[in-house]
N, C-alpha and C positions, 0 to 999 in steps of 0.2 A: 285640536286644542292649542298646539303650539303656534299655529298661524293666528289664532285669536289673540293670544298673548303678545306675539310679536307686533300685530297690528296695534294693540293698545300702547305698547311701548313706543311705537313709532308716532302714534298720535300725540302722546305726552311729550315727546322730545321735539315734535314739530311745533306744537302749540302748548308751551309750558303753563300757560295762564289757565288752561283747562285743569291741568294737574293742581295748581294753586287752588283754584276754586273748589275743586273736589276734596282736596285735603281740608280746606277750610270748613266746608259743609260737614264733613265726617267729624271732625273735631268739634264743631259747634253742637252736633247732636249729642256727641259722646259727653263733653264737658259742660255744655251749656253756659259757656263763659266766653264773651266775644273777645276780650284781650287775650285769653289763654289760646282761643282758636286761631287768632291771627298770628301769634307768636309761633304756633305749631306749624301753621301754613307757610310761614317765611322760612322756618328751619328746614322743613322737609322738602319743599319745592326748589331750594337753592341748587341742589345737584341737577335738577331738570333744567333750569336756566343756564347753568354753566355748560352742560351738554349741548343744549339748543344753540348758544353762541357759538361753540366749537363747530357744529354742523353748518351754521349759517356761514361761518368763514369759509369752510370747505366749499359750499355751494357758491358763494360770491367770487372767491379768488382762486378756487381749484386746488388749494393745498392746505394741509394741516398745520396749524399753529398751536397745537395743543401744549407743545413744549413751552411756548410763550405764556400761555394761560397759567400753566402750572408754576412757571417762574415768577409770574406777576403775584399769584396767590402766596407763594412762599415769602416773597419781599413783603406784602402787605402783612402777613402773619407775624414776621419779624418785627415790623414797625409797631404793630399793635403791642407785641410783648415788650418792646423797648419803652414805648410811651407809658403803658401800664406800670413797668418797673420804675420809671422816673416819677411818676405822679404818686404811686402807692409805697414805693420802697421795697416791695416784694411782688412776686408774680403768682397771681392766683390764676392757674391755667384755665380753669372753667369759665371764669369771666372773660378772659383773653380770647378764648375760643369762641364764646357766644358773641362777643362784639365783632371778631374776625368773621364769623359765618354770617352774621346779619349785614355786615359791610359788603360781603360778597354777594349776598342777595340783592342788595340795592344796586351795587355796580353792574352785576350781569343782567338784572331786570332792565335797567336803562340801556346797556349794551344790546340786549335782545330787540328791544323796540327800535333803537338806533339803526342796527343792522338790518332789521326787516324793512324799515322805510329806505334806507340805502339801497338794499338789494332790489326792491321793487322799482325805485327810480333808475337804478343802473341798468336793469333789464329792460325797462320801458324805453330809456334813451338809446340803448345798443340796438333794440329791435327797430325803433323808428328811424334812426339816422344811418345805421349800417346794414340794412338789409333791402 
C-alpha cells in the first residue's frame, strides 16, 4: 500500500499538471461550478508545482535551491502585503494570502514548463555534443 501511495506522490510531483487536472475534475463534480473548480485547482495544485520546480532544479543542476525558493516566496509575500496596505490602508490577510498564493501558482506553473523545456534541451545537447 505504501508503495502505491509513494508512486502516486512521485507521479504528481513529476507531472503536477495531472494533479491540477485531477483536482479540477473532482472539484467540478462536487461543485458543478467551472469558476470555483478552477480556483480550487489553482489553490490546491500550487504546492505540487512548487515541489516540482524544486525537484527539476535538483535534476538539472544537481543541487537544491529550496532556500532560494522559500526566500523568493517570502519576498513576494511581503511585497503583496505592502502593496495591499498602500492601496487599501489596512491589511486583509485572507486577500493578501489568496493573491500571493495565486501569484505563486502562476510563477511556478511557468517556471515548471520553462525548466522542463530547458532540462530537455540541456540533456539533448549534452548527450549529443559531449558523448
